C-alpha positions as CSV (number, residue, x, y, z in Angstrom):
1,M,-4.8,-9.5,23.0
2,S,-2.7,-6.3,23.2
3,R,-3.8,-3.1,21.5
4,E,-0.9,-3.4,19.0
5,K,-1.9,-7.0,18.1
6,K,-5.5,-5.8,17.4
7,I,-4.1,-3.1,15.2
8,K,-2.0,-5.7,13.3
9,V,-5.0,-7.9,12.7
10,I,-7.2,-4.9,11.6
11,L,-4.4,-3.8,9.1
12,L,-4.3,-7.3,7.7
13,G,-8.1,-7.4,7.4
14,I,-8.4,-4.0,5.8
15,S,-5.7,-4.8,3.2
16,L,-7.3,-8.2,2.3
17,F,-10.8,-6.5,2.0
18,N,-9.3,-3.9,-0.4
19,I,-7.5,-6.6,-2.5
20,A,-10.8,-8.6,-2.7
21,L,-12.6,-5.3,-3.8
22,V,-10.3,-4.8,-6.7
23,I,-10.4,-8.4,-7.7
24,M,-14.3,-8.3,-7.6
25,R,-14.1,-5.2,-9.7
26,D,-12.0,-7.0,-12.4
27,L,-14.1,-10.1,-12.3
28,Y,-17.7,-8.6,-12.3
29,F,-17.6,-4.9,-13.2
30,C,-14.7,-4.3,-15.5
31,T,-14.7,-7.3,-17.8
32,Y,-12.6,-7.2,-20.9
33,D,-15.5,-5.9,-23.0
34,F,-16.3,-3.1,-20.7
35,Y,-12.9,-2.3,-19.2
36,E,-12.6,1.0,-21.3
37,N,-15.8,2.2,-19.7
38,C,-14.5,1.4,-16.3
39,I,-11.4,3.5,-16.9
40,M,-13.3,6.3,-18.5
41,I,-15.4,6.9,-15.4
42,G,-12.3,7.0,-13.2
43,Y,-13.2,4.0,-11.2
44,G,-10.5,1.9,-12.5
45,E,-7.7,4.5,-11.7
46,F,-8.8,4.8,-8.1
47,L,-9.1,1.1,-7.4
48,S,-5.8,0.4,-9.2
49,G,-4.0,2.7,-6.8
50,L,-5.9,1.3,-3.9
51,F,-4.9,-2.2,-5.0
52,W,-1.2,-1.5,-4.9
53,I,-1.3,0.3,-1.6
54,S,-3.4,-2.7,-0.2
55,I,-0.8,-5.2,-1.5
56,S,2.0,-3.3,0.3
57,I,0.1,-3.1,3.6
58,F,-0.8,-6.7,3.3
59,L,2.9,-7.8,2.8
60,T,4.3,-5.7,5.6
61,S,1.4,-6.5,8.0
62,I,2.5,-10.2,7.7
63,F,5.9,-9.2,9.0
64,T,4.5,-7.1,11.9
65,F,3.3,-10.3,13.6
66,F,7.0,-11.2,14.2
67,I,8.2,-7.9,15.6
68,S,8.0,-6.4,19.1
69,D,5.3,-3.9,20.0
70,K,8.0,-1.1,20.3
71,I,9.1,-1.6,16.7
72,F,5.6,-1.9,15.6
73,K,4.7,1.5,17.1
74,K,7.6,3.1,15.3
75,W,6.7,1.5,12.0
76,L,3.1,2.7,12.4
77,K,4.2,6.2,12.7
78,F,6.4,5.8,9.6
79,T,3.5,4.3,7.8
80,F,1.2,7.2,8.6
81,W,3.7,9.8,7.2
82,W,4.6,7.5,4.2
83,F,1.0,7.1,3.0
84,L,0.3,10.8,3.7
85,V,3.0,11.8,1.3
86,A,1.9,8.9,-1.1
87,I,-1.6,10.2,-1.2
88,I,-0.6,13.7,-1.9
89,W,1.8,12.6,-4.6
90,I,-0.8,10.4,-6.3
91,A,-3.4,13.1,-6.1
92,I,-1.2,15.6,-7.9
93,S,0.0,13.1,-10.5
94,P,-1.7,13.2,-13.9
95,D,-4.0,10.5,-15.1
96,S,-2.1,10.2,-18.3
97,V,0.9,11.7,-20.0
98,N,1.8,12.9,-23.5
99,F,4.8,11.5,-25.4
100,L,7.2,14.2,-24.1
101,A,6.4,13.7,-20.3
102,I,8.0,11.4,-17.8
103,P,5.6,8.5,-17.3
104,A,4.5,9.4,-13.8
105,T,0.9,8.6,-13.9
106,K,-1.3,7.9,-10.8
107,E,-0.9,4.2,-11.3
108,N,2.9,4.3,-11.7
109,V,3.3,6.6,-8.6
110,S,1.2,4.3,-6.5
111,I,3.1,1.2,-7.7
112,W,6.5,2.8,-7.0
113,M,5.4,4.2,-3.6
114,S,4.1,0.8,-2.6
115,V,7.2,-1.0,-3.6
116,G,9.4,1.6,-1.8
117,F,7.1,1.2,1.3
118,V,7.6,-2.6,1.3
119,I,11.4,-2.4,0.8
120,I,11.9,0.3,3.4
121,S,9.6,-1.3,5.9
122,I,11.4,-4.7,5.7
123,I,14.8,-3.0,6.0
124,M,13.3,-1.1,9.0
125,F,12.1,-4.3,10.7
126,I,15.4,-6.0,10.3
127,W,17.4,-3.0,11.3
128,M,15.4,-2.3,14.4
129,S,15.2,-6.0,15.4
130,I,19.0,-6.3,15.3
131,K,19.4,-3.1,17.2
132,E,17.0,-4.3,19.8
133,K,18.8,-7.7,20.2
134,N,22.1,-6.0,20.6
135,K,20.8,-3.9,23.4
136,K,19.8,-7.0,25.4
């Protein structure tokens, strides 16, 4: 198995683990009676952001199994920079907003960054695959 394929499997595994972690949190730790306590200690906000990022990595890592290693390496560089920017933006976003502010909470930013990542990644996969086929 090549190095790139190993990385693809690791990305898929990590994203599935994080998704399972959030689901376990919802099922066992933050039940409906205690959900407010979960949010109050900040645990819910962190895992909610982690959930959306994990979903986006999971969705795109499925596509990576069908692309060439050259395209995968370019996508991996894009992924690194995208998530670096996403982490910084999520970190500086407020936990909540007042009625006059734009609703850019940590959770909203993580959702929009994740959706943007999936859309741009899929477009990137299609564009680079077409470009690679035309070269041959």
